[in-house]
BAMITI-71589 format. One line per field, with one value per atom (N, C-alpha, C, O): x, y, z. Coordinates in pm, whole numbers, plus 50000, padded with zeros to 5 digits. Example, Ala and Ser with C-alpha at 12.3 -4.5 7.8 and 13.67 -1.06 7.14 Angstrom:
2
X: 51319	51230	51320	51424	51285	51367	51290	51341
Y: 49431	49550	49670	49668	49775	49894	50003	50114
Z: 50780	50780	50780	50846	50708	50714	50787	50804
END
This chain:
117
X: 50083	49989	50097	50214	50077	50119	50032	49933	50089	50036	50078	50193	50006	50043	49966	49847	50053	49975	50052	50161	49924	50023	49919	49807	49994	49898	49926	49872	50022	50118	50191	50225	50212	50310	50316	50351	50281	50338	50208	50187	50136	50005	50018	50073	49964	49917	49835	49738	49860	49747	49625	49630	49493	49394	49392	49286	49464	49424	49380	49319	49398	49307	49419	49492	49435	49509	49430	49369	49439	49378	49467	49559	49443	49465	49520	49579	49533	49491	49572	49693	49503	49608	49518	49395	49567	49525	49651	49758	49553	49569	49561	49493	49698	49667	49747	49857	49705	49806	49726	49771	49593	49488	49413	49368	49328	49224	49087	48974	49153	49007	49014	49120	48892	48909	48938	48841	49048	49038	48975	48957	48940	48823	48849	48747	48954	48954	49077	49179	49095	49110	49158	49082	49302	49319	49400	49395	49469	49496	49598	49534	49747	49819	49898	49876	49968	50010	50156	50136	50282	50372	50464	50552	50411	50515	50632	50627	50764	50867	50857	50796	50968	50958	50822	50804	50715	50616	50554	50588	50473	50473	50342	50253	50331	50225	50143	50155	50010	49885	49750	49736	49666	49540	49499	49479	49468	49450	49223	49133	49257	49110	49094	49173	49021	48984	48894	48825	48836	48720	48672	48722	48562	48533	48476	48463	48460	48410	48294	48276	48178	48100	48044	47926	48147	48173	48141	48060	48198	48209	48323	48416	48322	48400	48507	48443	48634	48702	48753	48784	48759	48855	48934	48945	48993	49097	49014	48968	48978	48973	49004	48922	49124	49145	49147	49190	49122	49115	48941	48899	48858	48709	48637	48622	48594	48528	48603	48557	48717	48812	48904	48984	48870	48899	48819	48741	48818	48704	48769	48816	48756	48789	48684	48569	48701	48645	48711	48817	48607	48672	48615	48502	48663	48558	48636	48738	48568	48562	48607	48664	48544	48534	48711	48777	48738	48937	48984	49088	48962	49052	49102	49168	49067	49125	49028	48907	49117	49107	49169	49271	49064	49087	49090	49041	49152	49156	49160	49267	49055	49049	49055	48985	49136	49224	49155	49173	49076	49071	49073	49064	49090	49108	49244	49228	49378	49417	49565	49614	49623	49692	49850	49921	49898	50052	50048	50091	50018	50022	49952	49929	49918	49848	50018	50008	50133	50225	50248	50187	50314	50362	50390	50374	50449	50422	50321	50331	50237	50126	50124	50177	50067	50091	49969	49869	49940	49859	49847	49950	49711	49731	49552	49437	49606	49490	49489	49589	49396	49366	49279	49188	49313	49267	49226	49272	49139	49058	49045	49003	49080	49022	49156	49267	49105	49249	49333	49447	49291	49365	49375	49337	49428	49406	49569	49663	49604	49697	49644	49572	49749	49816	49925	50018	49893	50020	50013	49913	50149	50173	50186	50214	50177	50258	50352	50387	50410	50547	50592	50692	50384	50426	50423	50469	50365	50370	50339	50232	50489	50469	50364	50273	50328	50204	50289	50344	50336	50352	50284	50265	50240	50143	50251	50343	50225	50321	50234	50132	50249	50236	50177	50167
Y: 49882	50014	50133	50107	50220	50363	50443	50434	50567	50692	50820	50838	50870	51005	51117	51143	51185	51353	51431	51424	51539	51650	51773	51751	51904	52057	52132	52240	52072	52143	52250	52263	52342	52510	52595	52566	52705	52779	52914	52986	52933	53017	53129	53090	53261	53318	53285	53216	53338	53278	53407	53526	53268	53278	53249	53280	53198	53144	53059	53018	52966	52809	52734	52794	52605	52521	52380	52360	52291	52142	52062	52042	52015	51836	51775	51854	51630	51527	51442	51463	51295	51189	51052	51044	50992	50874	50740	50722	50666	50552	50453	50474	50304	50253	50156	50172	50012	49899	49799	49685	49814	49741	49733	49836	49608	49589	49596	49578	49635	49702	49860	49920	49913	50022	50069	50057	50124	50133	50188	50309	50106	50111	50263	50327	50304	50430	50505	50446	50609	50759	50862	50914	50921	50978	51130	51184	51180	51279	51300	51313	51305	51246	51451	51517	51515	51616	51608	51579	51647	51681	51763	51786	51822	52023	51931	51836	52037	52027	52045	52130	51893	51878	51860	51890	51772	51761	51626	51591	51557	51392	51387	51469	51310	51318	51331	51324	51357	51381	51370	51432	51279	51332	51431	51505	51482	51534	51561	51628	51444	51439	51261	51240	51186	51075	51075	51169	50956	50938	50776	50705	50768	50585	50578	50662	50430	50438	50478	50554	50497	50517	50643	50659	50774	50879	50925	51015	50869	50923	50958	50879	51072	51156	51203	51250	51189	51224	51348	51381	51408	51560	51584	51542	51661	51695	51798	51873	51827	51974	52083	52174	52093	52220	52238	52352	52183	52180	52156	52124	52165	52135	52255	52333	52266	52435	52495	52589	52438	52500	52401	52436	52267	52151	52103	52100	52022	51940	51834	51867	51670	51600	51539	51534	51495	51449	51267	51208	51237	51100	51039	50990	51035	50995	50834	50807	50743	50624	50531	50432	50635	50527	50588	50520	50692	50728	50687	50745	50651	50638	50729	50704	50845	50929	51024	51035	51108	51163	51346	51392	51407	51564	51610	51549	51715	51755	51950	52004	52003	52092	52170	52134	52281	52368	52523	52561	52577	52717	52777	52719	52928	53034	52917	52853	52881	52904	52964	53072	52905	52903	52904	52808	53009	52972	52785	52691	52772	52652	52512	52408	52558	52449	52412	52335	52474	52457	52305	52266	52225	52086	52033	52082	51887	51782	51712	51639	51702	51660	51522	51503	51416	51290	51236	51274	51149	51110	50943	50878	50882	50788	50654	50684	50512	50410	50310	50243	50292	50145	50089	50157	49904	49802	49705	49686	49664	49553	49446	49344	49455	49318	49202	49223	49061	48965	49023	48979	49102	49123	49297	49350	49368	49471	49535	49456	49689	49642	49830	49899	49834	50086	50082	50001	50219	50264	50407	50479	50440	50611	50665	50579	50776	50882	50942	50925	51047	51043	51175	51212	51251	51362	51465	51439	51606	51749	51850	51886	51931	52040	52106	52060	52176	52324	52375	52306	52534	52634	52759	52824	52803	52899	53041	53044	53144	53254	53340	53283	53401	53529	53687	53785
Z: 50025	50019	49982	50008	49944	49923	49899	49826	49995	50029	49919	49878	49897	49774	49875	49857	49993	50018	49937	49882	49949	49874	49958	50005	49959	49984	50085	50109	50158	50214	50148	50031	50278	50213	50316	50430	50273	50356	50373	50275	50496	50461	50600	50703	50588	50678	50756	50723	50904	51013	50947	50915	50951	50860	50763	50708	50701	50583	50585	50684	50420	50409	50339	50262	50365	50264	50292	50397	50190	50163	50168	50089	50259	50214	50123	50049	50079	49985	49977	49980	49961	50025	49929	49937	49877	49818	49795	49736	49888	49879	49715	49615	49756	49646	49651	49705	49584	49615	49665	49651	49731	49763	49729	49679	49722	49684	49736	49692	49866	49928	49976	49990	49997	50070	50199	50275	50254	50366	50502	50510	50609	50666	50762	50789	50801	50822	50782	50817	50725	50727	50792	50874	50774	50881	50849	50738	50959	50941	51079	51184	51094	51208	51215	51113	51318	51263	51436	51554	51364	51459	51445	51363	51589	51551	51639	51717	51567	51653	51790	51855	51845	51969	52081	52199	51941	52030	51973	51859	52040	52024	51917	51936	51825	51693	51764	51886	51682	51770	51658	51552	51715	51575	51547	51643	51424	51385	51393	51443	51296	51227	51129	51036	51155	51091	51077	51117	51001	50911	50838	50751	50919	50906	50699	50610	50708	50527	50577	50481	50655	50687	50685	50653	50728	50672	50873	50895	50972	51054	51124	51142	51163	51187	51345	51439	51360	51507	51466	51352	51561	51573	51664	51779	51599	51793	51848	51762	51984	52003	51957	51945	51925	51888	51746	51725	51643	51496	51494	51382	51580	51536	51532	51626	51418	51395	51273	51208	51247	51144	51051	50964	51094	50967	50977	51072	50823	50827	50709	50600	50776	50715	50609	50653	50487	50416	50337	50354	50267	50183	50041	50052	49932	49842	49846	49782	49930	49899	49694	49650	49652	49557	49475	49397	49513	49504	49656	49685	49701	49819	49906	50007	49861	49874	49981	49962	50127	50206	50192	50140	50259	50198	50363	50458	50362	50549	50471	50442	50458	50428	50554	50648	50565	50736	50641	50526	50753	50751	50944	51052	50897	51020	51045	51149	50963	50985	51125	51093	51250	51274	51311	51280	51373	51423	51506	51439	51586	51632	51578	51640	51401	51335	51214	51119	51245	51191	51222	51321	51164	51187	51029	50917	51089	50952	50964	51062	50915	50863	50813	50703	50879	50828	50769	50832	50655	50650	50698	50716	50717	50809	50788	50818	50727	50700	50765	50790	50795	50877	50772	50725	50711	50674	50799	50912	50740	50858	50799	50853	50678	50605	50604	50556	50678	50653	50793	50808	50874	51034	51011	50906	51117	51115	51048	51061	50972	50930	50889	50817	51001	50944	50853	50849	50752	50713	50711	50716	50700	50703	50586	50503	50540	50414	50483	50599	50362	50405	50497	50560	50452	50579	50481	50370	50513	50475	50521	50570	50498	50581	50617	50548	50674	50687	50750	50835	50731	50770	50773	50670	50907	50979	50989	51071	50902	50968	51093	51132	51123	51221	51153	51227
END
């Protein structure tokens, strides 16, 4: 399984970015697709995830500003990020979970999001 993420970059506080991640290499659709982030000197944390049936989970710090969605036909997950803050600066990682024939988790290579004040 390969994950191809894109959409990171530099944006001013209050601006928007959209991250995209596509999973390929499996005949199955991921059970869960999500985004994690890791800021310098901090642990990796969940930003948001979404199940195949559309159930979402968000970190409290991003609720109301970030929106996760997915296209099951394309095995793609999107993260629309609005009203960005400097505290959102981090490397964002796409992650997917498959459960067919046992749970398997895969991670993307990470994309840097920098929010300037």
